[in-house]
N, C-alpha and C positions, 0 to 999 in steps of 0.2 A: 616797588619790586623792580629788580633788575632783569635785563634780557638774558634768557637762557643761553647756555653754550654747550658744546658737546666735545666728547673726548673719544678716542679709539683706544681700546684696552685689550691686551692679550694676557691671559692669566699667567702663563709661565714666565713672562718677561718683567713684570713688575709695574711700576707707576706709568700712567700716560704722560706725555711730556709737551703736547700741543693742544691748545684750545682751538676749536673750530666754531666759527660764528653761526653756522647753519647746519642743519642735519644733513643736507645734501653733500656739503663739503666733507663732513665726517664720514658719510657713506662711501664717497669716492676714495678717501684715504683708507678706509677699511678694505675695499676691494683691491686697491693697489698693493697694500701690505699682503693680502691673501694671495695675490698672484705671485708675489716674491717668495712667499713661504707656503708652498702647497701643504695641505692637510693640517694647517694650524688655523684655529678659529679666532676671529677678531670681533670684538663687541663694540657697538657705538652706545656710549653712555651719555645721559643728559644731566646736567647739574640740577639739583633740587634745592640744595641749601648749603651754605658755607658757614663755618665758625672759625673764630680765631680768639685767642686769649691775649688781647692787647689793650682793650679800652674798657674800663670801668665795670667789671673786669672782663665781660665777654662782649664780643661783637658778633652778631649773626646777620646774614643776608639771605634773603629768599629770592628765588628765580622764577620768573613767569613761565608758564607752560609753553608758550610760543615764542 
C-alpha cells in the first residue's frame, strides 16, 4: 500500500489541483481558501484508491489509512 494523500475540493469549482502529504497541510489550505472566499465551503478529501487504464489492462493502487 502507498501512503495516503489529501486534497482540498470546492464543489462549485471542479477538480482539486494539489496533493497534500498530510491532513494538517490540507486543513490549513482549506482554512486559507475559506478566508479568501467567505461563505464558500471547502472539503478535505483523502485518497482511498486510484485506477488507471495503462497496464495489462488495469492498474490499481490502494492507499493506507494513515
